[in-house]
N, C-alpha and C positions, 0 to 999 in steps of 0.2 A: 385529457386537457382539451379545452375548446379551441378550435382553430382561430387564429387571429388574422385580421386583414394585413396586407403587406405593410411592413414597417412598424407594426404594433405587436405587442406581446400579450399572450393570454394571461389573465390575472386570477383565474380560478383553477382548482384541481378537482377532477372528477373522481368518482369511485374507481373507474378503470385505471386512471393514472396512479392512484394509491396502490392498487393491486400490482401494477407493474413495478412500482418502487419496492414493494415487499419482495417480489421475486428477484429483483436485482440485488437486494441486500442479502437474500438467502444464497444467491449464486456467489456473492463475495465471501460469505461465510464458508461455503464449500471449497472455494478457490484456495483460501489460506489454510483451511483445515488440512487439505491434502498436501499442501506445501510444508506445513510445520510438523507433520507426524515424524518425519525423519529426525529432526532436531530433538524432539521430545524423547525419542528412543535412542538418542545418540550414545549415551554411556553404555547401553547394552550392546549396540551394534559395533561400536568402536572396540569393545573388548572381544566380541566374537570374531571379528575380522582382523584383530590385532593392528589397528590403525594408529598412526601418529597424529598429533594435532595438525601438522602440516598437511597430511593426507586428507584429514577431515575438511580442512579449508579448501583443498582441491576439489573435493566432492561438491561442496557448496559452490565453488567457482564454476564447475562444469554446468550447473543449472544456469548460472548468470551469463556464461558465454553464449548459450543458445538464446536466452531470454533477451539479450541485447538485440539480436536480429529478429526474433519472433515478435518483439514489441514494436520495432520500427516497421517491418514489413507487414506485420499483423494489423497495425493501426491503419495503414494504407488499405489493406484488404477489407477491414471492417467498414471504412468509409465507402468502399466500393459495393460490397454485398449487403450492407445494412446490419443493424443490431440484431434483428430477429434471427436470421440465418447464421450470422457470424458467431453469436454467443452460443447457439445450439451446437454448432460443429465444434467450437473450441471446448465446450464442456464435455462432449463425448471423448475428445482426444485426451484431455487432461485426466479424466476419470479412469480411462483405461491405463494410462501411464502410472497413475497413483497406485492402482491395484497391482501393476506389474512389478513394483518394488519387492513384492513378496517372493519373486523368483530370483532375487539377487543372491549370489554366493561369494562375491569378492568385491574388492575395490572398484574394478572396472565395470562390473554389473551395476553397482550403485551409480557410478558416473553416467552410464547409458540411460538408466531410467530417470535420473534427474534431468537429463537433456530432453528426453521425451516429454516429461512433465512441463518443462519450460516451453516446448513447442506448442502446447495447448493453452497454457496459462498466459502467454504474452498477448495474443489476440483477445483472449477473454477479458483481461484487465482493461484493454482499450474499449471493448464493447460495453463494459459496465460504465465507464466514464461517459461515453457518448450517449448511452441509453438514459442515464440519469439527467444529462443536460437537456435531452429532448423532452423528457417527461415533466421535469420540475419547472415551475414558473420562475422567472428571473430572480425575484427577491428571495427565493428559497434555494438557490443553487449552491450557496456555501453550505447550507444545511444538508442539501442532497449529497454533495461531495463528502460531508462528514458522515452521512449514513453509509456510504460505500466504505469509507475508512472504518466505520464502526463494524461493518460486516467482516472486513478483513481481520480486524483485531479480535472480534468475537470468535472467528475461526481459529485464530492462534490461541485464544483463551481456552477453547473447547478441546484443542488437540491434546494437551497433557492429561486432561480429565478422561477423555475417551480412550486415548492410547494406553494410559495406565491400566484401565479396567480390561480392555481387550487383550493387552499383552499378557496380563496375569491369567486370563481365561484361555486364550488360544495362541499365545506366543506373539512375537513382534510381526511375524509374517501374516498372521490372521488380522492384526490391527490394520495393516495396509490394505488387505482385501476388503475389509468391512468399510473403512472410510472411503476408499475409492468407489465402492458401490453405492454410496449414498446419493450420488447424482442421478441414479436411476429413478429416484422418487421425485426429483425436481423437474426432469425433462418433460413428462406429460403435462404438468401444470403450465410450463412455459409454452408448450404447443397450444394449449387451450386458450390462454389469456393473450399472449403476445401476437398471435396470428388472427385476432379479430380485425375486421376491416376498419373499425374506428380506433384501433390502438394507435397512439401518437408516436409511432416509431418509423414510419415510412418517410422517404425524402419529401420535403416540401410541406409537411403537415403543420409545423410549428414555426411561427415567426420568432426570431431570436433578437433579444436586446442585450447588448454587452453589459457586463457588470464591472468592467474596468473603467476608470475615469477617462481613458484615452480612446475608447471605442474599439470596434472590430476592425481587424486588418488581415489581409492574407499573410500567411507565414512567409517570412523572409529570413535568410541566414544573416542578414544585416540588422535584424530586429534586436534591440537591446532588451526588450521584454522576454524574447526567447532565451537570450544568454543569461539574463537575470534568473530565469526559472531553472535552467540547466545547471548553472554553477551553484545555485542555491541547493538544488537536489544533491549534486555530487558531494558537496562539502558537509552537508548536514546528515547524511545517511550512515556514516560509520558506527554510531551507537546502535542503530537498528541492526546492522550486520552482527555486532557483538551479541545482542539480545536474541536474535532469531537463530543464530548458528552456534554460539559458544556458551550461552548462559548455563544450560544443563551441564556442560563439561566443567565450567567454572565452579558450580556448586559441588560437583563430584570431586574435583581435584582439590579445592580449597577447604571444604568442610566434610569431605568423605561421606557424602550422602549417597544412598542407594537409589535405584531407578524409581521405586515406589515413593520414596521421600521427595524426590525431585518432582514427580508428577503431581504431588499434593501442593507444591509451591509454585511451579512454573506458570500457572495460570494468572498469577497476581499482576505482573507487569502488563499483561494484555487487557485486563480489566481496567487498569489505570489508563491504558492507551484508548480504550473505548470511551471513557469519560472525557479524556482530553480531546478526542475527535469531535464529540458533540459540542463541548464547550467552546472550542475554537470557532466552529462554524456559527454557533449561536451568538458568540460575542461580536462577530462581525455584523451579523444581522441587527443586533441591538444598537451598535454604534452607528450604522447607516440610518437606522430609524431616527436617531438623534441628529441627523444631518451631517454626519461625518462623511468625508469623501471615502470611496472604497479603498484607495491606496493608503490613505492615512489610517483607516481602521485596520487594514491588514498589517501595516507596519507595526502598529502598537501590539497587536496580538502576537506577531512573529517575534518581536523583540523580547517580550515577556517570556514567551515559550522557549526560545533558543538559549537565552541566558539562564533561565530556570533549569533547563536540561543538564547544566553542568553539575547539578547535585549528584550525578552519577559518580563523581570523584569521592563522595563520602563512603562509597563501598570499600575504599582502601583501609578505612579505620574500623570497619565492622568486625565485631567479635564473634557474631553468630550468623548463621545463614539467614535467619529471619531479619536481622538488622540490615544485612546486605540487600535483602529483597525490599525492605521499606525504602531504602535509598534509591533503588532502581525504579520502584513504583512511582516515586515522586518525579524522578527524571523523565520517565515515559509519559506521565501526565502532561508535563510542561511541553515536552518535545512534540507530542502528537497534536496538541492544540495549534502549535505553530506550523507544523508540516501540512496539516489539512488546508490551512489558509494559503500556503505556498502552492499547493496543487491547484486550487481554484484560480489563483492568479494566472497560472500558466494556461489553463483550459480556457478561461474567459478572455484571453488576449488574442485569440484567433477566431476566424470565421467558423460557423457551425459545421460546415462540411469538411473541416480539418480537425475536428475535435478528437477523433480517434487517433489520428496521426500524431497530434500533439501529446495525447496521453501516452502513445507509444514511445515518443521521444523521452518523456519523463521516466517511464519505466525502464527504457534502455539505459538512460543515465544512471538510474538506481542500480541497474545490473552491472554497469561498468564499475561503479564504486564497489559493489559486492565482489566482483571478479578481482579487483585490486586488493581489497582489504581483507577478505576472508583468508586467503593464503598468508597474507602479511601478519594477521593476528595469530594464526596458528604457528607461524615461524617465530614470532616474538615470544609466545608462551613456551615453545620448545627451548629456545635459547636462554630466556631469562628465568625459566622454571617458575613462572608466576605471572600474575595479571596486572601488576601495578602500572607498568609502562603502557599497557593496552588501555587501561582506564583513563590515564592522563590524555592519551591521544584521542580517544573517542569523546572526551569531554570538551576538548578545545576546537575540534573541527566544526561543529555547528555554529560556533560564534564567528568563525571565519566565513562560513557560508552566509550567515545573516548580514555581515558587513558588506559582502560582495553584492548580495541581493538588494540591499537598501541603495547602494551606490548606483547600480545599473538600472533599477526600476525608477529611481528619481530622474536619472538622465533620460530614460525613455519617455517619461512624462513630459519633460521639457521639450522634447522633439515634436510632440503631437499637438494638433489643434485643440482648442477648447471643446469639450464634449457638448453634444446637443441634446442630452437627456438629463432628466432630474435624477439625482443620486438616491435620494431617500425613497422615492416612490416606484423605482423601476422594478 
């Protein structure tokens, strides 16, 4: 990216910038690949360790508990040490922890390695958000955020495909060792590209232009934009908790599918998520080019997405596993288009030197939701002996989150002075 004079933004992307974008996306893929391997192998591990659904929820919650703090403190740490060093260290930590799952022998071992994984992935996620914001020009930042989301979804998509093959070849322990070791291939490339003197990752290199209608502000706990983002995240995440942690168990319990059959189907919602990620960011880009205000464009995309995500309810009437997967694929497509836009709204509402901390706040809120809902979902399934109640709950919560976000974001806009930049050309 070409350095811009103070108060102006760079308008072109260099070859080096695109190389950094590619490495950030690959890091996002590895991040979620390592995270989702456990869920993919859930039916096998649950049977081997004789775990209840509630215990499975607790294992998921143990990751979330540490992720809450590693996201918050890790975001502050990334803002202090920078993207280059922060992402490098975080990747090393989470790759070791991912491989360490192969050493687990019981419920408590799994909890320990999940917590260690969260310790590395929390700062890593903040570094990805900050890195993409520094590298991408302002009018491409919604697309840049969508690319990071695409990477996360691609990692989740690849997890069942890779884990299924590796588990058949070397057992579930070998699957953890192999996927955890993939980061060894990424680290040398990051050292070569990101540490070039001209790489636009060091402090003060890039002038930032806000993509929110209200302009940049320092983060304040009294900011309605902050609370619009955090409440939006908390109330819209429950369906993601279900898909990421319980969908393989749902397929096993409801349709009596084996591990290999689940692996052949579990990638589908993550492909739908990838498409939704990209479409959400691109839709905002197109609307802004047609002279829509950023907030109006994001509101339209979020409303369509969160309401469309309620199609997850159709799973209750599915007669076959594939019918259920079609329903959840459609739901994930709509949901992720909206969630991508919500994430950019939060990131773009704060000053650049607080990007990683804001990303950490959002990831921590995501983890609080996961910490609350993963055990709750497991308990509901154990008590109700089925998933109907869970599906109703996860369908309704995103609509509540949408309503709260619209209310708070509009109130925040009314508080702010008129913007001093053009919307369509920023």
